[in-house]
C-alpha positions in Angstrom: 0.6 -1.5 -4.8 -1.5 -3.3 -7.5 -4.7 -1.5 -6.5 -2.8 1.9 -6.6 -1.6 1.7 -10.3 -5.0 0.7 -11.4 -6.7 3.4 -9.0 -4.4 5.5 -10.6 -5.1 4.8 -14.2 -9.1 4.7 -13.5 -8.7 8.3 -11.9 -6.6 9.4 -15.6 -3.1 10.3 -13.1 0.0 9.4 -14.9 1.8 6.9 -13.2 4.9 9.1 -12.2 7.3 6.0 -11.0 7.1 4.7 -15.0 8.3 8.0 -16.1 11.0 8.8 -13.5 13.8 9.4 -15.9 16.1 8.8 -12.9 14.7 5.6 -12.2 17.2 3.1 -12.1 16.6 0.3 -14.6 18.0 -3.5 -14.8 19.3 -4.3 -18.5 17.3 -7.1 -19.9 20.2 -10.0 -19.3 20.4 -9.3 -15.3 16.3 -9.5 -15.7 17.1 -12.7 -17.3 20.0 -14.1 -15.1 17.7 -12.9 -12.2 14.8 -15.1 -13.1 17.5 -17.8 -14.0 18.3 -17.7 -10.8 14.7 -18.4 -9.3 14.0 -20.8 -11.5 17.2 -23.0 -10.1 16.4 -22.1 -6.5 12.6 -23.3 -6.7 13.9 -26.5 -8.2 16.3 -27.0 -5.6 13.7 -26.7 -3.1 11.5 -28.8 -4.9 14.0 -31.7 -5.1 14.8 -31.0 -1.7 11.5 -31.9 0.0 10.9 -34.8 -2.6 13.7 -36.1 -0.5 12.5 -35.5 2.4 9.3 -36.9 2.0 9.8 -40.4 0.0 11.2 -43.1 1.9 13.1 -44.8 -1.2 16.0 -42.0 -3.0 
């Protein structure tokens, strides 16, 4: 997808997805919430992996 985007820019073509007014957009607060949930999920995964590897808790 990234290659198509940059190829279109190099060819001078417009990115039609970015210009589509009917394309649904997430509010900024939703994006922040999704990033926070993703961060929490990776944090919990790291803690469980550390507990699984060590002999002492």
